[in-house]
PQR file of N, CA, C, O and H, with PARSE charges and radii, in Angstrom:
ATOM      1  N   UNK A   1    -100.084 -31.543  46.711 -0.4000 1.5000
ATOM      2  CA  UNK A   1     -99.294 -31.942  47.871 -0.0000 2.0000
ATOM      3  C   UNK A   1    -100.168 -32.698  48.869  0.5500 1.7000
ATOM      4  O   UNK A   1    -100.168 -32.350  50.050 -0.5500 1.4000
ATOM      5  N   UNK A   2    -100.887 -33.682  48.457 -0.4000 1.5000
ATOM      6  CA  UNK A   2    -101.687 -34.494  49.364 -0.0000 2.0000
ATOM      7  C   UNK A   2    -102.908 -33.777  49.882  0.5500 1.7000
ATOM      8  O   UNK A   2    -103.312 -32.745  49.346 -0.5500 1.4000
ATOM      9  H   UNK A   2    -100.888 -33.965  47.498  0.4000 1.0000
ATOM     10  N   UNK A   3    -103.483 -34.317  50.908 -0.4000 1.5000
ATOM     11  CA  UNK A   3    -104.667 -33.726  51.523 -0.0000 2.0000
ATOM     12  C   UNK A   3    -104.285 -32.587  52.447  0.5500 1.7000
ATOM     13  O   UNK A   3    -103.246 -32.631  53.106 -0.5500 1.4000
ATOM     14  H   UNK A   3    -103.155 -35.155  51.343  0.4000 1.0000
ATOM     15  N   UNK A   4    -105.128 -31.567  52.494 -0.4000 1.5000
ATOM     16  CA  UNK A   4    -104.915 -30.444  53.386 -0.0000 2.0000
ATOM     17  C   UNK A   4    -106.016 -30.438  54.436  0.5500 1.7000
ATOM     18  O   UNK A   4    -107.199 -30.532  54.109 -0.5500 1.4000
ATOM     19  H   UNK A   4    -105.973 -31.531  51.959  0.4000 1.0000
ATOM     20  N   UNK A   5    -105.619 -30.327  55.698 -0.4000 1.5000
ATOM     21  CA  UNK A   5    -106.577 -30.310  56.798 -0.0000 2.0000
ATOM     22  C   UNK A   5    -106.359 -29.041  57.594  0.5500 1.7000
ATOM     23  O   UNK A   5    -105.231 -28.733  57.976 -0.5500 1.4000
ATOM     24  H   UNK A   5    -104.658 -30.250  55.964  0.4000 1.0000
ATOM     25  N   UNK A   6    -107.436 -28.296  57.851 -0.4000 1.5000
ATOM     26  CA  UNK A   6    -107.338 -27.088  58.661 -0.0000 2.0000
ATOM     27  C   UNK A   6    -107.501 -27.474  60.125  0.5500 1.7000
ATOM     28  O   UNK A   6    -108.594 -27.850  60.549 -0.5500 1.4000
ATOM     29  H   UNK A   6    -108.353 -28.546  57.541  0.4000 1.0000
ATOM     30  N   UNK A   7    -106.444 -27.386  60.883 -0.4000 1.5000
ATOM     31  CA  UNK A   7    -106.479 -27.766  62.294 -0.0000 2.0000
ATOM     32  C   UNK A   7    -106.648 -26.563  63.207  0.5500 1.7000
ATOM     33  O   UNK A   7    -106.532 -26.683  64.427 -0.5500 1.4000
ATOM     34  H   UNK A   7    -105.556 -27.081  60.538  0.4000 1.0000
ATOM     35  N   UNK A   8    -106.918 -25.423  62.632 -0.4000 1.5000
ATOM     36  CA  UNK A   8    -107.085 -24.236  63.466 -0.0000 2.0000
ATOM     37  C   UNK A   8    -105.742 -23.729  63.943  0.5500 1.7000
ATOM     38  O   UNK A   8    -104.719 -23.941  63.292 -0.5500 1.4000
ATOM     39  H   UNK A   8    -107.013 -25.325  61.642  0.4000 1.0000
ATOM     40  N   UNK A   9    -105.749 -23.069  65.060 -0.4000 1.5000
ATOM     41  CA  UNK A   9    -104.527 -22.503  65.613 -0.0000 2.0000
ATOM     42  C   UNK A   9    -103.926 -23.517  66.588  0.5500 1.7000
ATOM     43  O   UNK A   9    -104.456 -23.749  67.674 -0.5500 1.4000
ATOM     44  H   UNK A   9    -106.580 -22.896  65.588  0.4000 1.0000
ATOM     45  N   UNK A  10    -102.813 -24.109  66.174 -0.4000 1.5000
ATOM     46  CA  UNK A  10    -102.110 -25.081  67.010 -0.0000 2.0000
ATOM     47  C   UNK A  10    -100.694 -24.603  67.241  0.5500 1.7000
ATOM     48  O   UNK A  10    -100.127 -23.899  66.405 -0.5500 1.4000
ATOM     49  H   UNK A  10    -102.382 -23.920  65.292  0.4000 1.0000
ATOM     50  N   UNK A  11    -100.120 -24.979  68.367 -0.4000 1.5000
ATOM     51  CA  UNK A  11     -98.730 -24.650  68.654 -0.0000 2.0000
ATOM     52  C   UNK A  11     -97.813 -25.512  67.800  0.5500 1.7000
ATOM     53  O   UNK A  11     -98.246 -26.502  67.209 -0.5500 1.4000
ATOM     54  H   UNK A  11    -100.581 -25.550  69.046  0.4000 1.0000
ATOM     55  N   UNK A  12     -96.535 -25.125  67.739 -0.4000 1.5000
ATOM     56  CA  UNK A  12     -95.553 -25.925  67.026 -0.0000 2.0000
ATOM     57  C   UNK A  12     -95.428 -27.286  67.697  0.5500 1.7000
ATOM     58  O   UNK A  12     -95.553 -27.394  68.917 -0.5500 1.4000
ATOM     59  H   UNK A  12     -96.184 -24.321  68.218  0.4000 1.0000
ATOM     60  N   UNK A  13     -95.187 -28.308  66.915 -0.4000 1.5000
ATOM     61  CA  UNK A  13     -94.999 -29.645  67.446 -0.0000 2.0000
ATOM     62  C   UNK A  13     -95.382 -30.693  66.426  0.5500 1.7000
ATOM     63  O   UNK A  13     -95.731 -30.373  65.290 -0.5500 1.4000
ATOM     64  H   UNK A  13     -95.085 -28.220  65.924  0.4000 1.0000
ATOM     65  N   UNK A  14     -95.317 -31.922  66.828 -0.4000 1.5000
ATOM     66  CA  UNK A  14     -95.730 -33.047  66.002 -0.0000 2.0000
ATOM     67  C   UNK A  14     -96.970 -33.639  66.638  0.5500 1.7000
ATOM     68  O   UNK A  14     -96.960 -34.008  67.812 -0.5500 1.4000
ATOM     69  H   UNK A  14     -95.033 -32.183  67.751  0.4000 1.0000
ATOM     70  N   UNK A  15     -98.031 -33.728  65.866 -0.4000 1.5000
ATOM     71  CA  UNK A  15     -99.301 -34.235  66.360 -0.0000 2.0000
ATOM     72  C   UNK A  15     -99.529 -35.624  65.781  0.5500 1.7000
ATOM     73  O   UNK A  15     -99.549 -35.792  64.562 -0.5500 1.4000
ATOM     74  H   UNK A  15     -98.039 -33.428  64.912  0.4000 1.0000
ATOM     75  N   UNK A  16     -99.702 -36.618  66.643 -0.4000 1.5000
ATOM     76  CA  UNK A  16     -99.968 -37.977  66.198 -0.0000 2.0000
ATOM     77  C   UNK A  16    -101.477 -38.181  66.237  0.5500 1.7000
ATOM     78  O   UNK A  16    -102.119 -38.039  67.278 -0.5500 1.4000
ATOM     79  H   UNK A  16     -99.687 -36.481  67.634  0.4000 1.0000
ATOM     80  N   UNK A  17    -102.025 -38.520  65.065 -0.4000 1.5000
ATOM     81  CA  UNK A  17    -103.468 -38.686  64.927 -0.0000 2.0000
ATOM     82  C   UNK A  17    -103.766 -40.149  64.638  0.5500 1.7000
ATOM     83  O   UNK A  17    -103.180 -40.746  63.736 -0.5500 1.4000
ATOM     84  H   UNK A  17    -101.504 -38.635  64.219  0.4000 1.0000
ATOM     85  N   UNK A  18    -104.673 -40.715  65.404 -0.4000 1.5000
ATOM     86  CA  UNK A  18    -105.133 -42.078  65.169 -0.0000 2.0000
ATOM     87  C   UNK A  18    -106.654 -42.080  65.263  0.5500 1.7000
ATOM     88  O   UNK A  18    -107.219 -41.547  66.217 -0.5500 1.4000
ATOM     89  H   UNK A  18    -105.149 -40.230  66.138  0.4000 1.0000
ATOM     90  N   UNK A  19    -107.308 -42.670  64.288 -0.4000 1.5000
ATOM     91  CA  UNK A  19    -108.768 -42.720  64.287 -0.0000 2.0000
ATOM     92  C   UNK A  19    -109.405 -41.350  64.229  0.5500 1.7000
ATOM     93  O   UNK A  19    -110.510 -41.160  64.737 -0.5500 1.4000
ATOM     94  H   UNK A  19    -106.848 -43.103  63.512  0.4000 1.0000
ATOM     95  N   UNK A  20    -108.719 -40.378  63.611 -0.4000 1.5000
ATOM     96  CA  UNK A  20    -109.273 -39.041  63.472 -0.0000 2.0000
ATOM     97  C   UNK A  20    -109.117 -38.144  64.683  0.5500 1.7000
ATOM     98  O   UNK A  20    -109.605 -37.014  64.675 -0.5500 1.4000
ATOM     99  H   UNK A  20    -107.821 -40.532  63.199  0.4000 1.0000
ATOM    100  N   UNK A  21    -108.445 -38.621  65.731 -0.4000 1.5000
ATOM    101  CA  UNK A  21    -108.257 -37.815  66.948 -0.0000 2.0000
ATOM    102  C   UNK A  21    -106.768 -37.688  67.267  0.5500 1.7000
ATOM    103  O   UNK A  21    -105.992 -38.617  67.044 -0.5500 1.4000
ATOM    104  H   UNK A  21    -108.048 -39.539  65.738  0.4000 1.0000
ATOM    105  N   UNK A  22    -106.384 -36.528  67.789 -0.4000 1.5000
ATOM    106  CA  UNK A  22    -105.004 -36.337  68.231 -0.0000 2.0000
ATOM    107  C   UNK A  22    -104.808 -37.146  69.503  0.5500 1.7000
ATOM    108  O   UNK A  22    -105.489 -36.917  70.503 -0.5500 1.4000
ATOM    109  H   UNK A  22    -107.014 -35.773  67.970  0.4000 1.0000
ATOM    110  N   UNK A  23    -103.868 -38.099  69.465 -0.4000 1.5000
ATOM    111  CA  UNK A  23    -103.630 -38.952  70.627 -0.0000 2.0000
ATOM    112  C   UNK A  23    -102.338 -38.617  71.358  0.5500 1.7000
ATOM    113  O   UNK A  23    -102.132 -39.051  72.492 -0.5500 1.4000
ATOM    114  H   UNK A  23    -103.314 -38.285  68.653  0.4000 1.0000
ATOM    115  N   UNK A  24    -101.458 -37.837  70.706 -0.4000 1.5000
ATOM    116  CA  UNK A  24    -100.180 -37.490  71.335 -0.0000 2.0000
ATOM    117  C   UNK A  24     -99.651 -36.228  70.680  0.5500 1.7000
ATOM    118  O   UNK A  24     -99.799 -36.038  69.472 -0.5500 1.4000
ATOM    119  H   UNK A  24    -101.626 -37.484  69.785  0.4000 1.0000
ATOM    120  N   UNK A  25     -99.037 -35.372  71.472 -0.4000 1.5000
ATOM    121  CA  UNK A  25     -98.391 -34.165  70.964 -0.0000 2.0000
ATOM    122  C   UNK A  25     -96.943 -34.197  71.416  0.5500 1.7000
ATOM    123  O   UNK A  25     -96.661 -34.264  72.613 -0.5500 1.4000
ATOM    124  H   UNK A  25     -98.917 -35.527  72.453  0.4000 1.0000
ATOM    125  N   UNK A  26     -96.016 -34.149  70.452 -0.4000 1.5000
ATOM    126  CA  UNK A  26     -94.593 -34.074  70.773 -0.0000 2.0000
ATOM    127  C   UNK A  26     -94.181 -32.614  70.644  0.5500 1.7000
ATOM    128  O   UNK A  26     -94.134 -32.060  69.546 -0.5500 1.4000
ATOM    129  H   UNK A  26     -96.245 -34.094  69.480  0.4000 1.0000
ATOM    130  N   UNK A  27     -93.885 -32.007  71.777 -0.4000 1.5000
ATOM    131  CA  UNK A  27     -93.530 -30.587  71.779 -0.0000 2.0000
ATOM    132  C   UNK A  27     -92.048 -30.415  71.465  0.5500 1.7000
ATOM    133  O   UNK A  27     -91.233 -31.265  71.825 -0.5500 1.4000
ATOM    134  H   UNK A  27     -93.922 -32.456  72.669  0.4000 1.0000
ATOM    135  N   UNK A  28     -91.697 -29.316  70.793 -0.4000 1.5000
ATOM    136  CA  UNK A  28     -90.299 -29.072  70.458 -0.0000 2.0000
ATOM    137  C   UNK A  28     -89.446 -28.873  71.706  0.5500 1.7000
ATOM    138  O   UNK A  28     -89.894 -28.320  72.710 -0.5500 1.4000
ATOM    139  H   UNK A  28     -92.359 -28.626  70.501  0.4000 1.0000
ATOM    140  N   UNK A  29     -88.213 -29.337  71.610 -0.4000 1.5000
ATOM    141  CA  UNK A  29     -87.228 -29.148  72.672 -0.0000 2.0000
ATOM    142  C   UNK A  29     -86.124 -28.247  72.124  0.5500 1.7000
ATOM    143  O   UNK A  29     -86.029 -28.049  70.913 -0.5500 1.4000
ATOM    144  H   UNK A  29     -87.849 -29.786  70.794  0.4000 1.0000
ATOM    145  N   UNK A  30     -85.305 -27.711  72.994 -0.4000 1.5000
ATOM    146  CA  UNK A  30     -84.199 -26.880  72.513 -0.0000 2.0000
ATOM    147  C   UNK A  30     -83.243 -27.713  71.669  0.5500 1.7000
ATOM    148  O   UNK A  30     -82.827 -27.274  70.597 -0.5500 1.4000
ATOM    149  H   UNK A  30     -85.382 -27.872  73.978  0.4000 1.0000
ATOM    150  N   UNK A  31     -82.893 -28.895  72.129 -0.4000 1.5000
ATOM    151  CA  UNK A  31     -82.050 -29.840  71.398 -0.0000 2.0000
ATOM    152  C   UNK A  31     -82.586 -31.242  71.645  0.5500 1.7000
ATOM    153  O   UNK A  31     -83.169 -31.504  72.697 -0.5500 1.4000
ATOM    154  H   UNK A  31     -83.231 -29.252  73.000  0.4000 1.0000
ATOM    155  N   UNK A  32     -82.401 -32.134  70.703 -0.4000 1.5000
ATOM    156  CA  UNK A  32     -82.803 -33.521  70.891 -0.0000 2.0000
ATOM    157  C   UNK A  32     -83.420 -34.096  69.634  0.5500 1.7000
ATOM    158  O   UNK A  32     -83.416 -33.467  68.576 -0.5500 1.4000
ATOM    159  H   UNK A  32     -81.927 -31.922  69.848  0.4000 1.0000
ATOM    160  N   UNK A  33     -83.944 -35.288  69.763 -0.4000 1.5000
ATOM    161  CA  UNK A  33     -84.603 -35.922  68.632 -0.0000 2.0000
ATOM    162  C   UNK A  33     -85.646 -36.903  69.145  0.5500 1.7000
ATOM    163  O   UNK A  33     -85.546 -37.416  70.260 -0.5500 1.4000
ATOM    164  H   UNK A  33     -83.947 -35.799  70.623  0.4000 1.0000
ATOM    165  N   UNK A  34     -86.640 -37.152  68.316 -0.4000 1.5000
ATOM    166  CA  UNK A  34     -87.679 -38.122  68.617 -0.0000 2.0000
ATOM    167  C   UNK A  34     -87.650 -39.181  67.524  0.5500 1.7000
ATOM    168  O   UNK A  34     -87.547 -38.854  66.342 -0.5500 1.4000
ATOM    169  H   UNK A  34     -86.721 -36.736  67.411  0.4000 1.0000
ATOM    170  N   UNK A  35     -87.741 -40.439  67.913 -0.4000 1.5000
ATOM    171  CA  UNK A  35     -87.750 -41.553  66.982 -0.0000 2.0000
ATOM    172  C   UNK A  35     -89.120 -42.206  67.047  0.5500 1.7000
ATOM    173  O   UNK A  35     -89.547 -42.653  68.112 -0.5500 1.4000
ATOM    174  H   UNK A  35     -87.825 -40.704  68.874  0.4000 1.0000
ATOM    175  N   UNK A  36     -89.811 -42.265  65.918 -0.4000 1.5000
ATOM    176  CA  UNK A  36     -91.160 -42.812  65.877 -0.0000 2.0000
ATOM    177  C   UNK A  36     -91.104 -44.229  65.312  0.5500 1.7000
ATOM    178  O   UNK A  36     -90.550 -44.446  64.235 -0.5500 1.4000
ATOM    179  H   UNK A  36     -89.464 -41.902  65.053  0.4000 1.0000
ATOM    180  N   UNK A  37     -91.671 -45.185  66.029 -0.4000 1.5000
ATOM    181  CA  UNK A  37     -91.750 -46.577  65.599 -0.0000 2.0000
ATOM    182  C   UNK A  37     -93.173 -46.848  65.101  0.5500 1.7000
ATOM    183  O   UNK A  37     -94.151 -46.500  65.763 -0.5500 1.4000
ATOM    184  H   UNK A  37     -92.121 -45.008  66.904  0.4000 1.0000
ATOM    185  N   UNK A  38     -93.270 -47.465  63.943 -0.4000 1.5000
ATOM    186  CA  UNK A  38     -94.559 -47.782  63.341 -0.0000 2.0000
ATOM    187  C   UNK A  38     -94.825 -49.276  63.446  0.5500 1.7000
ATOM    188  O   UNK A  38     -93.896 -50.082  63.395 -0.5500 1.4000
ATOM    189  H   UNK A  38     -92.476 -47.747  63.405  0.4000 1.0000
ATOM    190  N   UNK A  39     -96.081 -49.642  63.591 -0.4000 1.5000
ATOM    191  CA  UNK A  39     -96.477 -51.041  63.576 -0.0000 2.0000
ATOM    192  C   UNK A  39     -97.859 -51.132  62.937  0.5500 1.7000
ATOM    193  O   UNK A  39     -98.813 -50.510  63.404 -0.5500 1.4000
ATOM    194  H   UNK A  39     -96.835 -48.987  63.633  0.4000 1.0000
ATOM    195  N   UNK A  40     -97.952 -51.902  61.877 -0.4000 1.5000
ATOM    196  CA  UNK A  40     -99.210 -52.083  61.139 -0.0000 2.0000
ATOM    197  C   UNK A  40     -99.831 -50.751  60.704  0.5500 1.7000
ATOM    198  O   UNK A  40    -101.047 -50.570  60.766 -0.5500 1.4000
ATOM    199  H   UNK A  40     -97.177 -52.406  61.498  0.4000 1.0000
ATOM    200  N   UNK A  41     -98.977 -49.827  60.264 -0.4000 1.5000
ATOM    201  CA  UNK A  41     -99.449 -48.558  59.730 -0.0000 2.0000
ATOM    202  C   UNK A  41     -99.832 -47.504  60.754  0.5500 1.7000
ATOM    203  O   UNK A  41    -100.351 -46.450  60.388 -0.5500 1.4000
ATOM    204  H   UNK A  41     -97.989 -49.974  60.213  0.4000 1.0000
ATOM    205  N   UNK A  42     -99.586 -47.767  62.029 -0.4000 1.5000
ATOM    206  CA  UNK A  42     -99.899 -46.793  63.078 -0.0000 2.0000
ATOM    207  C   UNK A  42     -98.673 -46.553  63.943  0.5500 1.7000
ATOM    208  O   UNK A  42     -97.791 -47.404  64.052 -0.5500 1.4000
ATOM    209  H   UNK A  42     -99.164 -48.623  62.328  0.4000 1.0000
ATOM    210  N   UNK A  43     -98.637 -45.374  64.557 -0.4000 1.5000
ATOM    211  CA  UNK A  43     -97.545 -45.087  65.484 -0.0000 2.0000
ATOM    212  C   UNK A  43     -97.694 -46.014  66.681  0.5500 1.7000
ATOM    213  O   UNK A  43     -98.743 -46.059  67.325 -0.5500 1.4000
ATOM    214  H   UNK A  43     -99.354 -44.682  64.469  0.4000 1.0000
ATOM    215  N   UNK A  44     -96.626 -46.752  66.968 -0.4000 1.5000
ATOM    216  CA  UNK A  44     -96.631 -47.727  68.051 -0.0000 2.0000
ATOM    217  C   UNK A  44     -95.900 -47.205  69.275  0.5500 1.7000
ATOM    218  O   UNK A  44     -96.326 -47.424  70.409 -0.5500 1.4000
ATOM    219  H   UNK A  44     -95.774 -46.715  66.446  0.4000 1.0000
ATOM    220  N   UNK A  45     -94.789 -46.508  69.032 -0.4000 1.5000
ATOM    221  CA  UNK A  45     -93.934 -46.093  70.142 -0.0000 2.0000
ATOM    222  C   UNK A  45     -93.120 -44.873  69.724  0.5500 1.7000
ATOM    223  O   UNK A  45     -92.738 -44.740  68.561 -0.5500 1.4000
ATOM    224  H   UNK A  45     -94.443 -46.330  68.110  0.4000 1.0000
ATOM    225  N   UNK A  46     -92.861 -43.988  70.674 -0.4000 1.5000
ATOM    226  CA  UNK A  46     -92.024 -42.824  70.438 -0.0000 2.0000
ATOM    227  C   UNK A  46     -90.898 -42.834  71.468  0.5500 1.7000
ATOM    228  O   UNK A  46     -91.144 -42.885  72.673 -0.5500 1.4000
ATOM    229  H   UNK A  46     -93.172 -44.096  71.619  0.4000 1.0000
ATOM    230  N   UNK A  47     -89.667 -42.783  70.979 -0.4000 1.5000
ATOM    231  CA  UNK A  47     -88.495 -42.691  71.860 -0.0000 2.0000
ATOM    232  C   UNK A  47     -87.981 -41.262  71.776  0.5500 1.7000
ATOM    233  O   UNK A  47     -87.672 -40.764  70.694 -0.5500 1.4000
ATOM    234  H   UNK A  47     -89.467 -42.741  70.001  0.4000 1.0000
ATOM    235  N   UNK A  48     -87.893 -40.606  72.932 -0.4000 1.5000
ATOM    236  CA  UNK A  48     -87.447 -39.223  72.961 -0.0000 2.0000
ATOM    237  C   UNK A  48     -86.059 -39.141  73.599  0.5500 1.7000
ATOM    238  O   UNK A  48     -85.787 -39.779  74.616 -0.5500 1.4000
ATOM    239  H   UNK A  48     -88.144 -41.011  73.811  0.4000 1.0000
ATOM    240  N   UNK A  49     -85.198 -38.348  72.982 -0.4000 1.5000
ATOM    241  CA  UNK A  49     -83.907 -38.068  73.603 -0.0000 2.0000
ATOM    242  C   UNK A  49     -83.798 -36.560  73.763  0.5500 1.7000
ATOM    243  O   UNK A  49     -84.371 -35.790  72.992 -0.5500 1.4000
ATOM    244  H   UNK A  49     -85.420 -37.830  72.156  0.4000 1.0000
ATOM    245  N   UNK A  50     -83.066 -36.168  74.757 -0.4000 1.5000
ATOM    246  CA  UNK A  50     -82.926 -34.737  75.040 -0.0000 2.0000
ATOM    247  C   UNK A  50     -81.451 -34.447  75.257  0.5500 1.7000
ATOM    248  O   UNK A  50     -80.763 -35.182  75.966 -0.5500 1.4000
ATOM    249  H   UNK A  50     -82.600 -36.793  75.383  0.4000 1.0000
ATOM    250  N   UNK A  51     -80.974 -33.385  74.651 -0.4000 1.5000
ATOM    251  CA  UNK A  51     -79.583 -32.972  74.821 -0.0000 2.0000
ATOM    252  C   UNK A  51     -79.534 -31.721  75.670  0.5500 1.7000
ATOM    253  O   UNK A  51     -80.456 -30.905  75.670 -0.5500 1.4000
ATOM    254  H   UNK A  51     -81.532 -32.788  74.075  0.4000 1.0000
ATOM    255  N   UNK A  52     -78.439 -31.590  76.391 -0.4000 1.5000
ATOM    256  CA  UNK A  52     -78.198 -30.392  77.155 -0.0000 2.0000
ATOM    257  C   UNK A  52     -76.766 -29.979  76.930  0.5500 1.7000
ATOM    258  O   UNK A  52     -75.839 -30.726  77.243 -0.5500 1.4000
ATOM    259  H   UNK A  52     -77.690 -32.252  76.392  0.4000 1.0000
ATOM    260  N   UNK A  53     -76.584 -28.801  76.393 -0.4000 1.5000
ATOM    261  CA  UNK A  53     -75.234 -28.310  76.120 -0.0000 2.0000
ATOM    262  C   UNK A  53     -74.663 -27.665  77.371  0.5500 1.7000
ATOM    263  O   UNK A  53     -75.309 -26.831  78.006 -0.5500 1.4000
ATOM    264  H   UNK A  53     -77.337 -28.195  76.139  0.4000 1.0000
ATOM    265  N   UNK A  54     -73.445 -28.059  77.718 -0.4000 1.5000
ATOM    266  CA  UNK A  54     -72.783 -27.502  78.903 -0.0000 2.0000
ATOM    267  C   UNK A  54     -71.415 -26.971  78.503  0.5500 1.7000
ATOM    268  O   UNK A  54     -70.801 -27.452  77.551 -0.5500 1.4000
ATOM    269  H   UNK A  54     -72.920 -28.737  77.202  0.4000 1.0000
ATOM    270  N   UNK A  55     -70.961 -25.998  79.223 -0.4000 1.5000
ATOM    271  CA  UNK A  55     -69.622 -25.471  79.018 -0.0000 2.0000
ATOM    272  C   UNK A  55     -69.415 -24.751  77.701  0.5500 1.7000
ATOM    273  O   UNK A  55     -68.277 -24.611  77.255 -0.5500 1.4000
ATOM    274  H   UNK A  55     -71.460 -25.606  79.996  0.4000 1.0000
ATOM    275  N   UNK A  56     -70.471 -24.296  77.073 -0.4000 1.5000
ATOM    276  CA  UNK A  56     -70.336 -23.591  75.810 -0.0000 2.0000
ATOM    277  C   UNK A  56     -70.157 -22.110  76.096  0.5500 1.7000
ATOM    278  O   UNK A  56     -70.961 -21.495  76.795 -0.5500 1.4000
ATOM    279  H   UNK A  56     -71.395 -24.409  77.436  0.4000 1.0000
ATOM    280  N   UNK A  57     -69.087 -21.549  75.542 -0.4000 1.5000
ATOM    281  CA  UNK A  57     -68.805 -20.131  75.728 -0.0000 2.0000
ATOM    282  C   UNK A  57     -69.250 -19.399  74.469  0.5500 1.7000
ATOM    283  O   UNK A  57     -68.766 -19.686  73.374 -0.5500 1.4000
ATOM    284  H   UNK A  57     -68.433 -22.049  74.974  0.4000 1.0000
ATOM    285  N   UNK A  58     -70.172 -18.453  74.626 -0.4000 1.5000
ATOM    286  CA  UNK A  58     -70.628 -17.663  73.488 -0.0000 2.0000
ATOM    287  C   UNK A  58     -69.652 -16.545  73.222  0.5500 1.7000
ATOM    288  O   UNK A  58     -69.179 -15.882  74.145 -0.5500 1.4000
ATOM    289  H   UNK A  58     -70.566 -18.220  75.515  0.4000 1.0000
ATOM    290  N   UNK A  59     -69.350 -16.335  71.939 -0.4000 1.5000
ATOM    291  CA  UNK A  59     -68.403 -15.281  71.558 -0.0000 2.0000
ATOM    292  C   UNK A  59     -69.123 -14.107  70.976  0.5500 1.7000
ATOM    293  O   UNK A  59     -68.491 -13.121  70.597 -0.5500 1.4000
ATOM    294  H   UNK A  59     -69.735 -16.873  71.189  0.4000 1.0000
TER
END
């Protein structure tokens, strides 16, 4: 299953690595999505959206 890297104890999230260093951490949200744009084999841009649920009645 590809290369395995031991990153130690890290929190949940998406870690963007460039040049061997973590350059960005996308932390989980309750609801939403992140769109990653690539350019020349590297992450170029991240678009984040966030949802908020309103008026939901739990049964």
